[in-house]
C-alpha positions, 0 to 999 in steps of 0.5 A: 761456472766451473763448479757446475760444469765439474758436477755435471761431468761427475754426476753420471759417473757417481750414479753409475758407481752407486748402481754398480755397488747396489747390483753387486750386492743384489747379485750376491744376495740373490745367489746365496740360496743357490750356492748354499742349497745342499747345506740348506737341505741338510740343515732343515732335513729337506729332500729334493721335493721339499727343497723344490717347494721351498724354492718355488715359494721364494720365487713368488717374490716376483710379485713383491718386486712388481708392487715396489717397482710400481710404487716407485712412481709414487714415492720416487726411485731414490726412496725405494732404493734406500728403503729396500737397501735398508730392509734387505740386510735385516731380513738377511739376518733373519734368514741367517738365524732362521730355525726352520724352513718356513721362516727362512723362506719368508725372509728370502721372499722379502729379500728377493722382493726388496732387491728386485724392486730396488734394482728395477728402480736403479735401472730406470734411474740409469736411463733417466740420468745418463746422457744418451751417449752413455746409457749403453755403457751404463747398462753394461756396467750394471749387468756386469756388476750383477753377474760379478755379485752372483759369482761371489757366493760360489767362490766364498762357500768352499772357503766356509766349508774348509774353515768348518763354518756354517753356510749361514755365514754366507749371509754375513755380507748381505747383512753388512749391506746396511753399510751401503745405505749412507754412501748410496744416499749421498750418491743417488740423486732425486730424479728431476723428472719425478720431482717435476711430476710431483710439482705438477701434481701428476704423481698424486693422480697415478694408480697402480692399475693405470698400466692396465689402461685399454691403450696398453693393457695387452702389452702390459699383461704380456710383459708382466706375465713374461717378467714373472715367469722369467723371475720364477724360472731364474730362481728355480734354475739358479737354486739347483746349479750348485745342488747338482 
């Protein structure tokens, strides 16, 4: 009986460690645009109006994150996390070599949507997997990890400039995030609740528009609107912090 007991004790710690790794990566990758905004504008010959338009387009990633978050109920949160983490580095590479602002914006929209969808699944996974007495601590670690990741790009960019390197190298750690897929695949479990729902056939009957059922339609629309506006506002503000 010792082995199961040891696993049960280690399992929450492993899950928190996996989510922390994911959120540091997410925080860093999403802050790159803001940290590099002055040099992005210079590279693509954008004035302030066109730069603002670029960031406005990037903010529509909120809708992609919503779709992925809802899709997690169908295919499982673990699958969404791993798929998003596998694709985000590829689009980060695309953004790093983008020859024009249109392609750059398209890649950044996909990156933001993928990471937003994976993080929403990760946060729910924390709530499902951690014991009640450890949930607050787990959420605190997650928030701290995202904040740490968001600061790193602002620390790295001065060194790139000092060494005479392009701002595009700021995306190198985001591309290297592909190395996290295998470790996280071993660390992130399949949610028992989701597995039980699949076994009962409940998952196959869910639809995206179930959240608009009359019983919860008003609350769902309010929360979705606020979340979308929050994401758009956050993208806009963060994108101008370093520029000014």
